C-alpha positions as CSV (number, residue, x, y, z in Angstrom):
1,M,-14.2,38.2,6.4
2,K,-11.0,36.7,5.0
3,S,-12.4,33.2,5.5
4,L,-15.4,34.0,3.2
5,Y,-13.3,34.3,0.0
6,R,-10.0,33.1,-1.4
7,I,-7.7,34.7,-3.9
8,N,-5.1,32.7,-5.9
9,R,-2.9,33.1,-8.9
10,Y,-2.4,30.1,-11.3
11,D,0.3,29.6,-13.9
12,I,-0.6,26.9,-16.4
13,P,2.4,25.7,-18.4
14,A,2.2,25.7,-22.1
15,G,0.1,22.8,-23.4
16,E,-1.0,21.7,-20.0
17,T,-4.5,21.6,-18.5
18,R,-5.9,22.4,-15.1
19,T,-9.3,21.3,-13.8
20,F,-11.1,23.9,-11.6
21,R,-13.4,22.1,-9.2
22,S,-15.8,24.7,-7.8
23,G,-17.5,22.7,-5.0
24,R,-19.9,25.1,-3.3
25,R,-18.1,28.2,-4.5
26,Y,-18.3,30.6,-7.4
27,Q,-14.9,31.1,-9.0
28,I,-14.2,34.2,-11.1
29,L,-11.0,34.0,-13.2
30,F,-9.2,36.7,-15.0
31,V,-6.8,35.9,-17.9
32,T,-3.9,38.1,-17.0
33,D,-1.3,36.7,-19.4
34,G,-1.3,34.4,-22.4
35,A,-4.3,32.6,-23.8
36,C,-6.3,29.6,-22.7
37,Q,-9.0,27.3,-23.9
38,L,-12.0,26.7,-21.6
39,T,-13.8,23.4,-22.0
40,A,-17.2,23.0,-20.3
41,D,-20.3,21.0,-21.2
42,D,-18.7,19.8,-24.4
43,Q,-18.2,23.5,-25.5
44,K,-15.0,25.3,-26.0
45,W,-14.0,29.0,-25.7
46,L,-10.7,30.6,-26.5
47,C,-9.9,33.3,-23.9
48,R,-7.3,35.9,-23.5
49,S,-6.9,39.1,-21.6
50,P,-9.2,41.0,-20.7
51,D,-11.6,38.0,-20.7
52,M,-13.1,36.7,-17.5
53,L,-14.4,33.3,-16.7
54,L,-17.2,32.4,-14.3
55,I,-17.3,28.9,-12.8
56,K,-20.5,28.0,-10.9
57,P,-20.9,25.6,-7.9
58,A,-20.6,21.9,-8.7
59,E,-18.9,22.6,-12.1
60,A,-15.5,21.3,-13.0
61,P,-14.4,22.9,-16.3
62,R,-10.9,22.4,-17.8
63,V,-8.6,25.2,-18.7
64,R,-5.7,24.6,-21.1
65,A,-2.9,26.9,-21.9
66,A,-3.5,27.6,-25.6
67,G,-0.1,28.9,-26.6
68,R,2.4,26.4,-28.0
69,N,5.3,27.8,-26.1
70,A,3.7,30.3,-23.7
71,P,2.1,29.6,-20.3
72,C,-1.3,31.1,-19.3
73,S,-1.7,33.1,-16.1
74,L,-4.9,33.4,-14.2
75,L,-6.1,35.5,-11.2
76,C,-8.9,33.8,-9.3
77,I,-11.2,34.6,-6.5
78,A,-13.4,31.9,-5.0
79,V,-16.5,33.0,-3.2
80,P,-18.7,30.5,-1.3
81,V,-22.5,30.7,-1.8
82,E,-22.8,31.7,1.9
83,T,-20.8,34.8,1.3
84,L,-23.2,36.0,-1.4
85,A,-26.1,35.5,1.0
86,A,-24.2,37.4,3.8
87,L,-23.5,40.4,1.5
88,S,-27.0,40.7,0.0
89,D,-29.6,43.1,1.1
90,H,-33.2,43.9,0.1
91,T,-32.1,45.8,-3.0
92,C,-29.8,43.2,-4.4
93,D,-29.8,39.4,-3.9
94,L,-26.3,38.5,-4.9
95,A,-26.9,34.7,-4.7
96,E,-29.8,34.9,-7.1
97,S,-28.0,37.2,-9.5
98,F,-24.9,35.0,-9.6
99,E,-27.2,32.0,-10.3
100,F,-28.2,33.6,-13.6
101,A,-25.0,35.4,-14.5
102,P,-23.5,35.7,-17.1
103,Y,-26.8,34.7,-18.8
104,G,-25.7,33.8,-22.3
105,T,-22.2,32.3,-21.8
106,C,-19.7,31.4,-19.0
107,V,-17.0,33.6,-20.7
108,I,-17.3,37.4,-20.2
109,H,-15.7,39.5,-22.9
110,A,-15.2,42.6,-20.8
111,D,-13.4,45.7,-22.0
112,A,-9.9,46.3,-20.7
113,R,-10.8,49.1,-18.3
114,A,-13.5,47.2,-16.5
115,S,-11.4,44.1,-16.3
116,M,-8.4,46.0,-14.9
117,L,-10.6,47.8,-12.3
118,L,-11.8,44.5,-11.0
119,Q,-8.3,43.0,-10.9
120,N,-7.1,46.0,-9.0
121,M,-9.8,45.5,-6.5
122,L,-8.7,41.9,-6.0
123,T,-5.2,43.0,-5.5
124,K,-6.4,45.5,-2.9
125,L,-8.4,42.7,-1.2
126,S,-5.5,40.3,-1.1
127,G,-3.2,43.0,0.4
128,I,-5.5,44.3,3.2
129,K,-3.9,42.1,5.8
130,D,-0.4,43.6,5.0
131,E,-1.5,47.2,5.4
132,G,-1.1,47.2,9.1
133,I,-4.1,49.4,9.7
134,A,-6.7,48.1,12.2
135,L,-9.2,50.9,11.9
136,G,-12.4,49.7,10.1
137,T,-10.6,46.8,8.4
138,K,-13.5,44.3,8.6
139,L,-16.0,46.9,7.3
140,Y,-13.6,48.1,4.6
141,E,-13.0,44.5,3.5
142,K,-16.7,43.6,3.4
143,S,-17.5,46.8,1.5
144,L,-14.8,46.3,-1.1
145,L,-15.8,42.7,-1.7
146,A,-19.4,43.6,-2.1
147,T,-18.5,46.4,-4.5
148,F,-16.3,44.0,-6.5
149,L,-19.2,41.4,-6.8
150,V,-21.8,44.0,-7.8
151,L,-19.4,45.5,-10.4
152,F,-18.7,42.1,-11.8
153,L,-22.4,41.4,-12.2
154,R,-22.9,44.8,-13.9
155,V,-20.1,43.8,-16.4
156,C,-22.0,40.6,-17.0
157,V,-25.2,42.5,-17.8
158,Q,-23.3,44.6,-20.3
159,N,-21.7,41.5,-21.8
160,D,-25.2,40.0,-22.1
161,R,-26.5,43.0,-24.0
162,I,-23.7,42.6,-26.5
163,H,-24.3,38.9,-26.8
164,Q,-28.0,39.4,-27.3
165,S,-27.4,42.1,-30.0
166,H,-25.5,39.5,-32.0
167,Q,-28.3,36.9,-31.4
168,R,-30.9,39.5,-32.5
169,K,-29.4,39.5,-36.0
170,L,-30.0,35.8,-36.2
171,L,-33.6,35.9,-35.0
172,I,-36.2,36.6,-37.7
173,I,-39.7,37.2,-36.5
174,D,-41.1,35.6,-39.6
175,D,-39.6,32.4,-38.5
176,V,-41.4,32.7,-35.2
177,F,-44.7,33.2,-37.0
178,E,-44.1,30.2,-39.2
179,Y,-43.2,28.0,-36.2
180,I,-46.3,29.1,-34.3
181,S,-48.5,28.4,-37.3
182,R,-47.1,24.9,-37.7
183,H,-47.2,24.1,-34.0
184,L,-50.3,26.0,-32.9
185,T,-51.8,23.1,-30.9
186,D,-48.4,22.1,-29.3
187,D,-46.6,23.5,-26.3
188,L,-45.6,27.0,-27.2
189,S,-44.0,28.1,-23.9
190,L,-41.0,30.4,-23.9
191,K,-38.9,27.5,-22.9
192,T,-39.9,25.6,-26.0
193,L,-39.2,28.6,-28.2
194,E,-35.8,29.0,-26.5
195,Q,-34.9,25.5,-27.5
196,E,-36.1,26.0,-31.1
197,F,-34.4,29.3,-31.8
198,F,-31.4,29.2,-29.4
199,V,-32.3,32.6,-28.0
200,S,-33.7,33.5,-24.6
201,G,-37.5,33.4,-24.4
202,E,-37.5,36.9,-22.9
203,H,-35.7,38.2,-26.0
204,I,-38.1,36.5,-28.4
205,S,-41.0,37.9,-26.5
206,R,-39.5,41.4,-26.4
207,E,-38.7,41.4,-30.1
208,F,-42.1,40.0,-31.1
209,K,-43.9,42.8,-29.2
210,K,-41.6,45.3,-30.8
211,S,-42.3,44.0,-34.3
212,T,-46.0,43.3,-34.1
213,G,-47.4,45.6,-31.4
214,I,-48.9,42.7,-29.4
215,T,-47.5,40.3,-27.0
216,L,-46.4,36.8,-28.0
217,H,-48.9,35.3,-25.6
218,A,-51.8,37.4,-27.0
219,Y,-51.0,36.4,-30.5
220,I,-50.9,32.7,-29.7
221,T,-54.1,32.9,-27.8
222,R,-55.8,34.8,-30.6
223,S,-54.6,32.3,-33.2
224,R,-55.9,29.4,-31.2
225,I,-59.3,31.1,-30.7
226,D,-59.6,31.7,-34.4
227,L,-58.9,28.0,-34.9
228,G,-61.5,27.2,-32.3
229,K,-64.2,29.3,-34.1
230,K,-63.7,27.2,-37.2
231,Y,-64.1,24.0,-35.2
232,L,-67.2,25.3,-33.3
233,L,-68.9,26.2,-36.6
234,E,-68.2,22.6,-37.8
235,G,-70.3,21.4,-34.9
236,I,-67.6,20.1,-32.6
237,C,-68.4,20.4,-28.9
238,V,-66.7,23.1,-26.8
239,R,-64.8,20.6,-24.6
240,D,-63.3,18.9,-27.6
241,V,-62.5,22.2,-29.3
242,C,-60.4,23.4,-26.3
243,Q,-58.2,20.4,-26.6
244,L,-57.9,20.5,-30.4
245,C,-56.8,24.2,-30.2
246,G,-54.0,23.6,-27.6
247,F,-55.6,25.1,-24.5
248,C,-54.6,23.5,-21.2
249,S,-58.2,23.3,-19.9
250,Y,-61.8,24.0,-20.6
251,N,-61.9,26.9,-18.2
252,H,-58.9,28.5,-19.8
253,F,-60.4,28.3,-23.3
254,F,-63.8,29.5,-22.1
255,K,-62.4,32.6,-20.3
256,A,-59.9,33.4,-23.1
257,F,-62.7,33.1,-25.8
258,K,-65.1,35.4,-23.9
259,K,-62.4,38.0,-23.3
260,E,-61.3,38.0,-27.0
261,C,-64.8,37.7,-28.6
262,G,-67.0,39.4,-26.0
263,M,-69.3,36.4,-25.8
264,T,-69.2,32.7,-24.8
265,P,-68.4,30.0,-27.3
266,G,-72.1,28.9,-27.3
267,A,-73.3,32.4,-27.9
268,Y,-70.8,32.8,-30.8
269,V,-72.2,29.7,-32.5
270,K,-75.8,30.9,-32.1
271,S,-74.8,34.4,-33.4
272,R,-73.3,32.9,-36.6
273,R,-76.2,30.4,-37.2
274,Q,-79.1,32.9,-36.7
275,P,-78.3,35.0,-39.9
276,A,-78.2,31.8,-41.9
277,E,-81.4,30.5,-40.5
278,A,-83.1,33.9,-41.0
279,G,-82.2,33.8,-44.7
280,A,-83.4,30.2,-45.2
281,I,-86.4,29.5,-47.5
282,P,-89.3,27.9,-45.6
283,G,-89.9,24.3,-46.6
284,K,-86.4,23.9,-47.9
């Protein structure tokens, strides 16, 4: 299995920069000594031990030794996409998991113990060929590599939780209410909210439900239906109302209205007009 991954050490002289071209591989780098600055997608991160860096396929970030007089040392494992597929099973799709890791950032601020454990596993992997023991070598190597990759992903999940906890402080649900109110008839997908609040849509949805007791989708639908009731009572036809309220289709509006109100839009209009007509004075 040695051809399915590659382990290297890199020493970047003080003040110099190295570009890591990933091709069709994932590269996981450990800052083992010194400090470095990672530049990717016009963003910059300052990294030092025990930080880890994840470079995804087709990326080419730059790493510069950040110290004026000190070099930066990195330990790197490069894993092709095919390797992830080969090591996956029905309980864990490594290729899919790596596609989304590390979720919030490409720098993983791991604790020293987790980082050192992963580095020790890489040292073990790189030295397997020198052990001189033939028994179960391939199976041992495959198992150790799979364990390393899963452990790395678990560290990414933990890093994401910490990242999201910081983001949570920045997210105020009142701001979400205000945005929905001002853009009720516009696209209010999770992707749109992500771009507006710079927080994952899943996180916004989760925090909204925790704060209000109802789902974000249910709140938006209910608000649009309340607006639709107002338009219906103004005499606007149902097909026009569904567009004015931000529903994607007539059928969507019709079903959502009936589910929320227990009656069709037409029946709702009749139910609201009948009391008024019953109280009208004849001849007036």
